[in-house]
VOVEXTOR-883027 format. One record per residue (C-alpha): residue number from 1; residue in one letter; y, z, x. Coordinates in Angstrom, 2 decimals, decimal comma, padded with zeros to 5 digits, always signed. Layout:
<nodes>
NODE   n res       y       z       x
NODE NUM   A       Y       Z       X
...
</nodes>
This chain:
<nodes>
NODE   n res       y       z       x
NODE   1   X +026,06 +180,15 +088,96
NODE   2   X +025,30 +177,12 +090,68
NODE   3   X +026,84 +175,83 +093,87
NODE   4   X +025,71 +173,19 +096,05
NODE   5   X +027,14 +170,10 +098,01
NODE   6   X +026,42 +166,44 +097,76
NODE   7   X +026,83 +163,48 +099,86
NODE   8   X +026,45 +159,65 +098,66
NODE   9   X +023,94 +157,26 +099,88
NODE  10   X +025,87 +154,72 +100,08
NODE  11   X +028,91 +155,20 +100,59
NODE  12   X +029,93 +156,88 +103,49
NODE  13   X +032,68 +160,02 +103,72
NODE  14   X +031,46 +160,77 +100,06
NODE  15   X +031,03 +163,84 +099,05
NODE  16   X +031,07 +166,61 +096,13
NODE  17   X +030,83 +170,41 +095,84
NODE  18   X +030,66 +172,76 +093,02
NODE  19   X +032,04 +176,01 +093,54
NODE  20   X +030,33 +179,78 +092,16
NODE  21   X +032,56 +179,19 +089,43
NODE  22   X +031,50 +175,39 +088,32
NODE  23   X +034,38 +173,69 +089,33
NODE  24   X +033,75 +170,02 +091,37
NODE  25   X +035,39 +169,41 +094,39
NODE  26   X +035,32 +165,35 +095,42
NODE  27   X +038,44 +165,10 +097,37
NODE  28   X +036,79 +166,32 +100,50
NODE  29   X +034,58 +164,73 +102,97
NODE  30   X +031,74 +164,51 +105,85
NODE  31   X +031,20 +162,47 +108,46
NODE  32   X +030,11 +159,10 +108,63
NODE  33   X +026,61 +159,80 +109,86
NODE  34   X +025,72 +162,53 +107,61
NODE  35   X +023,09 +163,73 +109,64
NODE  36   X +024,27 +166,46 +111,53
NODE  37   X +026,35 +167,28 +109,45
NODE  38   X +023,39 +168,24 +106,54
NODE  39   X +020,98 +169,81 +109,42
NODE  40   X +023,78 +172,04 +110,53
NODE  41   X +024,22 +173,14 +106,40
NODE  42   X +020,13 +173,61 +106,70
NODE  43   X +020,39 +175,99 +109,20
NODE  44   X +023,18 +178,31 +108,07
NODE  45   X +019,51 +179,65 +106,12
NODE  46   X +022,26 +179,61 +102,69
NODE  47   X +020,52 +176,11 +100,45
NODE  48   X +017,60 +177,17 +098,62
NODE  49   X +017,04 +173,39 +097,80
NODE  50   X +017,35 +169,60 +099,08
NODE  51   X +017,42 +166,71 +096,81
NODE  52   X +016,75 +163,03 +098,73
NODE  53   X +016,47 +159,84 +097,81
NODE  54   X +017,06 +156,07 +098,66
NODE  55   X +014,16 +154,76 +101,62
NODE  56   X +011,45 +156,90 +102,75
NODE  57   X +008,53 +156,96 +104,97
NODE  58   X +005,18 +159,58 +105,03
NODE  59   X +007,27 +160,94 +108,38
NODE  60   X +011,16 +159,28 +108,12
NODE  61   X +013,49 +159,81 +105,49
NODE  62   X +016,52 +156,94 +105,69
NODE  63   X +020,05 +158,50 +105,24
NODE  64   X +022,15 +155,25 +104,13
NODE  65   X +020,68 +153,29 +101,24
NODE  66   X +020,10 +150,65 +100,94
NODE  67   X +020,64 +149,41 +104,49
NODE  68   X +020,06 +151,84 +107,65
NODE  69   X +023,87 +151,43 +107,91
NODE  70   X +025,69 +153,73 +110,28
NODE  71   X +023,38 +156,65 +109,68
NODE  72   X +020,36 +158,70 +111,07
NODE  73   X +016,94 +159,52 +109,85
NODE  74   X +015,15 +162,83 +108,88
NODE  75   X +012,22 +162,64 +110,83
NODE  76   X +008,96 +164,92 +111,57
NODE  77   X +006,45 +165,06 +114,35
NODE  78   X +004,06 +167,83 +115,20
NODE  79   X +005,03 +169,42 +112,36
NODE  80   X +008,74 +169,44 +113,34
NODE  81   X +011,48 +168,30 +110,71
NODE  82   X +014,29 +166,80 +112,51
NODE  83   X +017,82 +165,23 +112,18
NODE  84   X +017,90 +161,97 +114,38
NODE  85   X +021,17 +160,43 +114,42
NODE  86   X +022,70 +157,31 +115,29
NODE  87   X +023,90 +157,50 +117,74
NODE  88   X +024,03 +162,17 +119,10
NODE  89   X +020,49 +163,31 +120,30
NODE  90   X +018,19 +164,88 +117,99
NODE  91   X +018,91 +168,04 +115,99
NODE  92   X +016,09 +170,84 +115,21
NODE  93   X +016,02 +171,31 +111,49
NODE  94   X +014,73 +175,49 +111,49
NODE  95   X +015,52 +176,90 +108,61
NODE  96   X +013,41 +180,07 +107,30
NODE  97   X +014,89 +181,05 +104,10
NODE  98   X +012,61 +179,87 +100,95
NODE  99   X +012,70 +176,61 +099,69
NODE 100   X +012,36 +173,65 +097,26
NODE 101   X +012,15 +170,42 +099,02
NODE 102   X +012,34 +167,75 +095,94
NODE 103   X +011,56 +164,03 +096,87
NODE 104   X +013,00 +162,77 +094,07
NODE 105   X +013,66 +159,27 +094,87
NODE 106   X +011,91 +158,58 +098,25
NODE 107   X +008,48 +156,31 +098,38
NODE 108   X +005,50 +157,50 +100,06
NODE 109   X +008,43 +161,22 +101,21
NODE 110   X +004,55 +163,85 +099,89
NODE 111   X +002,37 +161,50 +101,58
NODE 112   X +000,74 +163,26 +104,30
NODE 113   X -001,54 +161,31 +106,44
NODE 114   X -001,47 +162,74 +109,60
NODE 115   X +000,39 +165,60 +112,02
NODE 116   X +003,68 +164,08 +112,04
NODE 117   X +003,97 +163,28 +108,21
NODE 118   X +007,06 +165,34 +106,51
NODE 119   X +005,66 +168,11 +104,45
NODE 120   X +003,75 +169,69 +106,51
NODE 121   X +006,89 +169,82 +108,83
NODE 122   X +009,23 +170,67 +106,13
NODE 123   X +007,21 +173,19 +105,20
NODE 124   X +006,60 +174,78 +108,91
NODE 125   X +010,03 +174,86 +110,60
NODE 126   X +012,19 +173,68 +106,54
NODE 127   X +011,48 +176,77 +104,96
NODE 128   X +010,03 +174,49 +102,05
NODE 129   X +008,01 +176,08 +100,31
NODE 130   X +007,28 +174,14 +097,18
NODE 131   X +007,55 +170,57 +098,51
NODE 132   X +007,67 +167,21 +096,23
NODE 133   X +007,37 +164,16 +096,66
NODE 134   X +005,84 +160,07 +096,39
NODE 135   X +003,02 +159,86 +098,01
NODE 136   X +003,32 +155,94 +096,25
NODE 137   X +005,88 +153,74 +096,36
NODE 138   X +008,77 +154,82 +093,71
NODE 139   X +009,97 +151,99 +091,29
NODE 140   X +011,02 +151,96 +087,89
NODE 141   X +007,85 +153,31 +086,33
NODE 142   X +008,37 +156,54 +088,71
NODE 143   X +008,83 +159,32 +086,88
NODE 144   X +009,45 +161,80 +089,45
NODE 145   X +013,73 +161,96 +088,03
NODE 146   X +012,26 +163,75 +084,79
NODE 147   X +011,85 +166,69 +086,78
NODE 148   X +014,92 +167,18 +087,59
NODE 149   X +015,71 +169,70 +084,79
NODE 150   X +012,48 +171,96 +085,81
NODE 151   X +013,99 +173,13 +088,82
NODE 152   X +017,22 +173,81 +087,65
NODE 153   X +016,02 +176,58 +084,91
NODE 154   X +013,74 +178,41 +088,12
NODE 155   X +016,73 +178,25 +090,24
NODE 156   X +019,35 +179,86 +088,50
NODE 157   X +022,34 +181,37 +090,92
NODE 158   X +021,16 +179,35 +093,64
NODE 159   X +022,80 +176,71 +096,31
NODE 160   X +021,37 +173,15 +096,03
NODE 161   X +022,07 +170,39 +099,25
NODE 162   X +021,69 +167,09 +097,98
</nodes>
């Protein structure tokens, strides 16, 4: 049994939910700015995987792609990962359940340059026990996308958020 939620980085309010029986609901909507919505879901301690794509930097993930649009960012500073919504106050991610962070389409999201970088913050306050992400620009010759079947194999019956 695999279940989870997925949201669109390019189309506002677009969301899919995969139910425990495998049914996919695609008529649901999420907020235009998904920042707090996603942080709140992570903070429930029920999601075992976070998969991201779009623009990334060593301490920032841009939720909307290709431009910033009307959405915020996930950011990190001093070992804390947090949401920085478009128009609302910052909200900390404090998730203690073990999870995999899989930055399959973000440039530099796996690169550690200092105490503000994403990987240590996800490990410290986001619950990541396995963290993977690019340390170089992601592009047409990038191969991390091929890792998805491996994650599906090791996470049967888990809940994922993307």
